[in-house]
VEXLUMFI-960557 format. One record per residue (C-alpha): residue in three letters; x, y, z. Coordinates in steps of 0.1 Angstrom, whole numbers, padded with zeros to 4 digits, always signed. Example, Ala and Ser with C-alpha at 12.3 -4.5 7.8 and 13.67 -1.06 7.14 Angstrom:
BEGIN
ALA+0123-0045+0078
SER+0137-0011+0071
//
This chain:
BEGIN
MET-0359+0539+0251
LYS-0389+0524+0268
MET-0423+0534+0258
LYS-0458+0520+0258
LYS-0467+0497+0229
GLU-0495+0520+0219
GLU-0472+0551+0218
ARG-0447+0532+0198
GLU-0473+0522+0173
ILE-0485+0558+0169
ILE-0450+0570+0163
ILE-0444+0543+0137
ARG-0476+0553+0119
ASN-0465+0589+0120
ILE-0431+0580+0105
GLN-0449+0561+0078
SER-0472+0590+0071
TYR-0444+0615+0070
PHE-0423+0596+0045
LEU-0453+0589+0023
GLU-0465+0625+0023
GLU-0431+0642+0021
HIS-0411+0618+0001
ASP-0436+0595-0016
VAL-0419+0565+0001
GLU-0439+0538+0017
PHE-0425+0518+0046
GLY-0439+0488+0064
ASN-0440+0486+0102
ILE-0407+0468+0105
ALA-0389+0494+0084
ALA-0405+0523+0102
ASP-0396+0507+0135
GLY-0360+0505+0123
ILE-0361+0542+0115
LEU-0374+0549+0150
GLN-0347+0528+0166
PHE-0321+0546+0145
LEU-0334+0580+0155
PHE-0334+0569+0192
ALA-0298+0557+0189
GLU-0286+0589+0171
ILE-0305+0617+0188
GLY-0315+0600+0220
PRO-0283+0607+0239
HIS-0285+0644+0229
ILE-0320+0647+0241
HIS-0311+0628+0273
ASN-0281+0652+0280
GLU-0303+0682+0274
ALA-0329+0669+0298
ILE-0302+0663+0324
ALA-0288+0699+0319
GLU-0323+0713+0324
ALA-0329+0692+0355
ARG-0295+0703+0369
LYS-0304+0739+0363
LEU-0339+0735+0379
ILE-0324+0717+0409
GLY-0297+0744+0413
GLU-0324+0771+0413
ARG-0344+0752+0439
MET-0313+0747+0461
LEU-0306+0784+0461
SER-0342+0790+0471
ILE-0340+0765+0499
GLU-0307+0780+0510
ASP-0323+0814+0512
GLU-0352+0800+0532
LEU-0327+0784+0556
TYR-0309+0816+0562
VAL-0342+0832+0572
LEU-0347+0805+0598
GLU-0314+0813+0615
LYS-0317+0829+0649
PRO-0294+0857+0658
ILE-0268+0849+0685
GLN-0258+0876+0709
PHE-0226+0873+0727
GLU-0224+0888+0762
ARG-0195+0911+0769
LYS-0178+0910+0802
//
């Protein structure tokens, strides 16, 4: 996953703080970055798929709205009887 260097550094510090506060375990930057990479690999695909599902739902709703708007634009056709 691509992210800005500053964002990655903040997340690494947050991982370090979490493990220190919750488990009394201290990690260096390399170890915390390894944990971050592991989490990306493990849960990243799940988050990605959920985001795709949400986007699919949103696009479907928008398409229905557009379809309704297109029906409103239709002009009635009257056929002449002979």
